[in-house]
N, C-alpha and C positions, 0 to 999 in steps of 0.2 A: 067783678074780680075782687078777690080777697087776698091780701098779702100781709104776712106777719113779719114784723121787724123787731130785732133786739133794740133796747133803748139807745145804745150808741149809734146804731144804724139809722134809727128814726131821727135822732138829733142831727146827725151829719146831713141827712137828706133835707131836713127842714132848713138847716143853715145854707145849703146849696140853693134851695128855692128862694130864700130871702136875697141871697147874693145875685141870683139871676134876675129877680124883680128889680133890684137896684140898677143893674146894668141895662135892663129893658127901659126903665124910666129915662135914663140918660139918652138912649137911642131915640125914644119918643121925642124928647126935647130937641134933638138935632135933626130929626127927619123932616125932609122937605116935600117928599112925595106923599100925597094924601092917602092913597091906597096902602102904601107901605106903613104909614103912621097908624092907620086904622087896624092893620094886621098886628102891629106891635101893641096897640091898646087892648086888642082881644087877647093877646098872649099875656099881658100884664093882668088882665081880669082872671084868666085861668090860673096864673101863678098865685094870685091872692086867694082864690078859691081853694087851691091845694094847701097853701099855708094855713088857711082857716081850718081845714080838715085835721092837720097835724096839731093845731092848738086845742082842738076839742076831742082829740083821741084819748081813750082811756089809757092810763099808765099801768 
């Protein structure tokens, strides 16, 4: 899939991804159930991957 975004849209989306990653890290820290924690860790990995794509996107 290919999506084109204007700069302000891309900046907002990147900011929201970083915020979600921060919130997910807090959830991971507080998670007591191992399966739930592993799911959160996978979510964090996906968020980091998406953030990385924005960091390397051409302007």
